[in-house]
C-alpha positions as CSV (number, residue, x, y, z in Angstrom):
1,X,85.8,10.3,-1.2
2,X,87.1,13.8,-0.8
3,X,84.3,16.4,-0.3
4,X,84.4,19.4,-2.7
5,X,88.2,19.2,-2.8
6,X,88.4,20.4,0.8
7,X,91.3,19.7,3.2
8,X,91.3,18.3,6.7
9,X,91.3,21.1,9.2
10,X,93.9,19.3,11.2
11,X,96.4,17.5,8.9
12,X,95.5,19.2,5.5
13,X,95.0,15.9,3.8
14,X,91.8,15.3,1.7
15,X,88.7,15.6,4.0
16,X,85.9,13.0,4.0
17,X,83.7,14.5,6.8
18,X,82.3,18.0,7.3
19,X,81.3,19.1,10.8
20,X,79.3,22.4,10.5
21,X,78.9,22.7,14.3
22,X,82.6,23.0,14.7
23,X,83.3,24.7,11.3
24,X,85.7,21.8,10.6
25,X,86.5,19.1,8.0
26,X,88.3,15.9,8.9
27,X,89.8,12.9,7.2
28,X,89.0,9.5,8.7
29,X,92.0,9.5,11.0
30,X,91.5,13.0,12.4
31,X,87.8,12.4,12.8
32,X,88.6,9.5,15.1
33,X,90.9,11.8,17.1
34,X,88.2,14.4,17.3
35,X,85.7,11.9,18.6
36,X,88.1,10.6,21.2
37,X,88.9,14.1,22.4
38,X,85.3,15.0,22.8
39,X,84.6,11.9,24.8
40,X,87.8,12.6,26.9
41,X,86.6,16.2,27.5
42,X,83.1,15.0,28.7
43,X,84.6,12.4,31.0
44,X,86.9,15.0,32.6
45,X,84.4,17.8,32.7
46,X,81.6,15.8,34.3
47,X,83.8,13.5,36.5
48,X,82.6,10.3,34.8
49,X,85.5,7.9,35.2
50,X,88.9,7.5,36.7
51,X,91.9,6.4,34.4
52,X,91.7,2.7,33.6
53,X,88.4,2.3,35.5
54,X,86.1,-0.7,34.8
55,X,82.9,0.3,33.1
56,X,79.9,-1.5,31.6
57,X,78.5,-0.2,28.3
58,X,74.9,-0.6,27.5
59,X,75.2,-1.9,23.9
60,X,72.1,-1.8,21.6
61,X,73.8,-2.5,18.4
62,X,73.3,1.0,17.0
63,X,76.1,3.3,15.9
64,X,76.1,5.3,19.2
65,X,76.6,2.5,21.7
66,X,79.1,0.7,19.4
67,X,81.1,3.9,19.0
68,X,81.1,4.5,22.7
69,X,82.3,1.0,23.5
70,X,85.2,1.2,21.0
71,X,86.3,4.7,22.1
72,X,86.3,3.8,25.8
73,X,88.5,0.9,25.1
74,X,90.8,3.0,23.0
75,X,91.1,5.5,25.9
76,X,92.3,2.7,28.2
77,X,89.1,1.9,30.2
78,X,88.2,-1.7,31.0
79,X,84.9,-1.6,29.1
80,X,82.7,-4.6,28.8
81,X,79.3,-4.7,26.9
82,X,75.8,-5.4,28.1
83,X,73.1,-6.2,25.6
84,X,69.6,-6.2,27.0
85,X,67.2,-8.0,24.7
86,X,63.8,-6.2,24.7
87,X,61.6,-8.5,22.6
88,X,59.5,-5.6,21.1
89,X,57.4,-7.8,18.8
90,X,59.6,-7.4,15.7
91,X,62.1,-10.3,15.5
92,X,64.2,-8.7,12.7
93,X,64.9,-5.5,14.7
94,X,65.9,-7.5,17.8
95,X,68.0,-10.0,15.8
96,X,69.8,-7.2,14.0
97,X,70.6,-5.4,17.2
98,X,72.0,-8.6,18.8
99,X,74.1,-9.5,15.7
100,X,75.6,-6.0,15.5
101,X,76.5,-6.1,19.2
102,X,78.1,-9.6,19.0
103,X,80.0,-8.6,15.9
104,X,81.5,-5.6,17.7
105,X,82.4,-7.7,20.7
106,X,84.3,-10.0,18.4
107,X,86.1,-7.1,16.6
108,X,87.1,-5.5,19.9
109,X,88.0,-8.8,21.6
110,X,85.8,-7.7,24.5
111,X,83.2,-9.5,26.6
112,X,79.5,-9.0,25.9
113,X,77.0,-9.9,28.6
114,X,73.6,-11.0,27.3
115,X,70.3,-10.4,29.3
116,X,66.7,-10.6,28.3
117,X,64.3,-8.1,29.9
118,X,61.2,-10.3,29.5
119,X,62.9,-13.2,31.2
120,X,64.1,-10.9,34.0
121,X,60.7,-9.4,34.5
122,X,58.8,-12.7,34.0
123,X,56.4,-10.9,31.5
124,X,56.7,-9.2,28.2
125,X,56.6,-5.4,28.0
126,X,53.3,-5.6,26.3
127,X,51.7,-7.7,29.1
128,X,53.0,-5.2,31.7
129,X,51.7,-2.2,29.7
130,X,48.3,-3.8,29.3
131,X,48.0,-4.8,32.9
132,X,48.9,-1.3,34.2
133,X,47.1,0.6,31.5
134,X,50.2,2.5,30.6
135,X,51.7,3.6,27.3
136,X,54.1,1.0,25.9
137,X,57.1,3.4,25.5
138,X,56.7,4.7,29.1
139,X,56.6,1.2,30.6
140,X,59.5,0.0,28.4
141,X,61.7,2.9,29.4
142,X,61.0,2.4,33.1
143,X,61.7,-1.3,32.9
144,X,64.8,-0.8,30.9
145,X,66.4,1.6,33.3
146,X,65.6,-0.7,36.2
147,X,67.0,-3.9,34.7
148,X,70.0,-2.2,33.2
149,X,70.9,-1.0,36.7
150,X,70.1,-4.4,38.2
151,X,72.3,-6.2,35.6
152,X,75.1,-3.8,36.2
153,X,75.1,-4.3,39.9
154,X,74.7,-8.1,39.6
155,X,77.8,-8.2,37.3
156,X,79.8,-6.3,39.9
157,X,80.2,-3.0,37.9
158,X,80.0,0.4,39.6
159,X,79.5,2.4,36.4
160,X,77.1,2.1,33.5
161,X,77.7,4.0,30.3
162,X,75.0,4.7,27.8
163,X,75.2,6.0,24.2
164,X,73.0,9.1,24.7
165,X,74.4,11.8,22.5
166,X,74.0,15.6,22.2
167,X,70.9,15.4,20.0
168,X,69.2,13.1,22.6
169,X,70.1,15.4,25.5
170,X,69.2,18.6,23.8
171,X,65.9,17.2,22.6
172,X,65.0,15.9,26.1
173,X,65.9,19.3,27.6
174,X,63.7,21.1,25.1
175,X,60.8,18.8,25.7
176,X,61.1,19.2,29.5
177,X,61.3,22.9,29.2
178,X,58.3,23.1,26.9
179,X,56.2,20.8,29.2
180,X,57.6,22.4,32.4
181,X,58.6,19.0,33.7
182,X,60.7,20.4,36.6
183,X,61.4,17.0,38.1
184,X,63.1,15.8,35.0
185,X,64.9,19.1,34.5
186,X,66.3,18.7,38.1
187,X,67.6,15.2,37.3
188,X,69.1,15.9,33.9
189,X,72.9,15.7,34.0
190,X,75.5,13.7,32.1
191,X,76.7,12.0,35.3
192,X,74.4,10.6,38.0
193,X,76.1,9.4,41.1
194,X,75.7,5.8,42.3
195,X,75.1,4.2,45.6
196,X,76.4,0.8,46.7
197,X,73.8,-1.9,46.5
198,X,71.2,0.5,45.0
199,X,72.3,2.4,41.9
200,X,75.2,2.1,39.5
201,X,76.8,5.4,38.5
202,X,75.3,6.5,35.2
203,X,77.3,8.3,32.6
204,X,76.8,9.7,29.1
205,X,80.3,10.2,27.6
206,X,78.9,11.1,24.1
207,X,77.0,14.1,25.4
208,X,79.2,16.5,23.5
209,X,78.8,14.8,20.1
210,X,76.0,15.1,17.6
211,X,74.3,12.1,16.0
212,X,75.6,13.1,12.6
213,X,79.2,13.2,13.9
214,X,78.9,9.7,15.4
215,X,77.3,8.5,12.1
216,X,80.3,9.8,10.2
217,X,82.6,8.1,12.6
218,X,80.8,4.8,12.3
219,X,80.9,5.1,8.5
220,X,84.7,5.7,8.6
221,X,85.0,2.5,10.6
222,X,83.0,0.4,8.1
223,X,80.7,-1.1,10.8
224,X,77.6,-3.0,10.2
225,X,75.2,-1.4,12.7
226,X,71.5,-2.1,13.5
227,X,69.5,0.5,11.7
228,X,65.9,1.8,11.9
229,X,63.6,2.9,14.7
230,X,62.1,0.9,17.4
231,X,59.0,-0.8,16.0
232,X,56.9,0.2,19.0
233,X,57.9,3.9,19.0
234,X,54.6,5.1,17.4
235,X,53.2,7.9,19.5
236,X,56.4,8.8,21.2
237,X,56.9,12.6,21.5
238,X,60.7,12.8,21.8
239,X,61.2,12.5,18.0
240,X,59.4,15.8,17.5
241,X,61.7,17.6,19.8
242,X,64.7,15.9,18.2
243,X,63.5,17.1,14.8
244,X,63.2,20.7,16.2
245,X,66.8,20.5,17.5
246,X,68.0,19.3,14.1
247,X,66.2,22.1,12.3
248,X,67.8,24.7,14.5
249,X,71.2,23.1,14.1
250,X,70.9,23.1,10.3
251,X,70.0,26.8,10.3
252,X,72.4,27.8,13.1
253,X,75.2,25.2,13.5
254,X,76.4,24.9,17.1
255,X,73.0,25.7,18.6
256,X,72.4,22.3,20.3
257,X,75.8,22.3,22.0
258,X,75.4,25.9,23.2
259,X,71.8,25.2,24.3
260,X,72.6,22.0,26.3
261,X,76.0,23.1,27.7
262,X,74.6,26.5,28.6
263,X,71.8,24.9,30.6
264,X,74.2,22.7,32.5
265,X,76.5,25.7,33.2
266,X,73.6,27.7,34.6
267,X,72.4,24.7,36.6
268,X,75.8,24.5,38.2
269,X,76.0,20.9,39.2
270,X,74.5,17.4,39.3
271,X,71.3,16.6,41.2
272,X,71.6,15.4,44.9
273,X,71.7,11.7,45.5
274,X,68.2,10.3,45.9
275,X,66.9,9.4,49.3
276,X,68.0,5.8,50.1
277,X,66.4,5.5,53.5
278,X,63.1,3.9,52.4
279,X,63.3,0.6,50.5
280,X,60.8,-1.4,48.4
281,X,59.4,-4.2,50.6
282,X,59.7,-6.6,47.6
283,X,63.0,-6.1,45.8
284,X,64.8,-3.9,48.4
285,X,65.5,-1.1,45.9
286,X,65.1,2.6,47.0
287,X,61.4,3.6,46.8
288,X,59.2,6.5,48.0
289,X,56.4,4.0,48.5
290,X,56.1,0.6,50.2
291,X,56.6,-1.0,46.8
292,X,58.6,0.5,44.0
293,X,57.1,1.2,40.6
294,X,58.5,-2.0,39.0
295,X,57.2,-4.3,41.7
296,X,53.8,-2.7,41.5
297,X,53.9,-3.2,37.7
298,X,54.8,-6.8,38.1
299,X,52.2,-7.5,40.8
300,X,49.4,-5.9,38.7
301,X,50.6,-8.1,35.8
302,X,50.6,-11.3,37.8
303,X,47.0,-10.6,39.0
304,X,45.9,-9.9,35.4
305,X,47.4,-13.1,34.1
306,X,46.0,-15.1,36.9
307,X,42.6,-13.6,36.3
308,X,42.8,-14.5,32.6
309,X,43.9,-18.1,33.5
310,X,41.0,-18.5,35.9
311,X,38.5,-17.1,33.4
312,X,39.7,-19.5,30.7
313,X,39.3,-22.5,33.0
314,X,35.8,-21.5,33.8
């Protein structure tokens, strides 16, 4: 449906999408071109991929990761998908995510690799959070980063692409600035270099696109996507910063892009590669301690479960 009789900024045909941040209106076709060009620009600007390179896309089933997967294939990259089942205690949310991911793989004719985090860890996220007396979201995020990286390396990929968009990155930047989390500020960059046998290269090709722009693109494609928020996200603070960024963007379109890209420009470049000299004595991954965080988490969980088993036998 045409919006207010407006014309597409590019082809002058009836426009279906308004992008206030760019003072532009697009028809479905030209919106697709805009999305692809923004991804191309991010890939080139932040040295994410080489032409035709093989890349693994972390696919959750939401609009962002589905859009990223399709666009990378359209740009000529050999992109396969990776769906990591999280088992967050809400079967409907997990099922919808898996179904949307599988439906996209079928539409694209691309391969989708399926992994389950609880099976890889040997325990559920909730068990690990209880055993280590940590917040659920914090533990889930730490585990997810570790096992996405592990799955990527196990499958023989050097690059892992995630669907983090501009709203995500601007909100994370705002939160880290407010809380003065210098360590996280130091490591925030759209491309993080990899290291053979240790880390896959991590890239965020959607970092120039707002959530609303990706939502318009998904709508123009007619996709069935997994909707809703994580059922275990209660208490997470990032949504507050996301809401703050959205409010600023509504009042002053273009603020989030200027804020995030301005920070990266002032920063000047990506963080240095982490020290790889010291390795975890259990899994062999780089670690500042004798055991990495994940292996300590799992050891504490095993001890707790064994203690519970022994107590029940008594």
